[in-house]
N, C-alpha and C positions, 0 to 999 in steps of 0.2 A: 932269462924271462923278463920281457918287459910287460908291466901291464898298461892298459888304454882303457878310456870308457869313449861311447860313440854318443856323442850329443849333437843334435840335429845334423845328423848324416856327416857330422864329422869326427876323426878321432883326436880326443884330447889324452895327450900321453903322460901317464903318472910318474915314469922313471926316466931319467936319462939314457937318451940311445948311445951305445957304444960308437965312437969313430969308426971301427974297423966294420960295422954295417951301412955305412954310407955307399948309397948307389945301389943296394941289394933290394932283390924283391923280397916281400915278406908274407907269411901266411898269417891271417888273423883267425883265431878261434875264438869262440865264447867260452867263458869259465863256467864250469858246472859245479853243483854241490860237492862233488867227489875231489875237485880240484884243490890241493891245500894251497893257503895263504901262508906264505914263510914267516911273516913277522905276527901271525895270530896269538901265538903263546905268548909271545913278548908283550903283546898288548894288554892280553887278558891277566898277564901277571901284573903289571903296572897298575891296571884298573884295581886290581885285589890289594894291592899295596897301599892304595889311598884309603882304604879302611871303609866303615860303614856311611851310607848316605846320611848327610844332616840336612834338615829342613829348617828353613827360617820360621818363625812364628805366622801362622796363618797358611803358609805356602802348601801344607798337604790339603785345605780345605780348598783352594784354588786350583789346584791340579784335579781333585775330584770334581769341582764345578766344571771345570773346562771340560774334561772327559764326559761328562754328561752332555754337556751342550755339543759334542761332535757325535755322541752317540745319538742323539735326537736327529741332528742334520743326516747323519747316514740313513737311519731310518725314512726320514721324510724323503731322502733322495731316491732310494730304492722302490719306495712307494710310488713316486713319481715315474719312474720306469716300467714298474708293472701297470700303472695307469695307461701310459702311452702306448704299450702294447697289446691293448683289448682292443 
């Protein structure tokens, strides 16, 4: 199986295409949540092997401030959508 992403109407292949596939017609199907990602377990293991997250001084507060700003922007955008539909 080869994974690809559709971006602006074009396929961006994520994996090398086998030479024996050259000239063949292919069928493209979207991934579903039930489709396994073969390297997911490896990625999760590598992530856990890194250990706990460490923050620089003030980084937690900066993240909290950014999240608060994004929350407000989202609420304002949703309010604007509601106002336009009236």
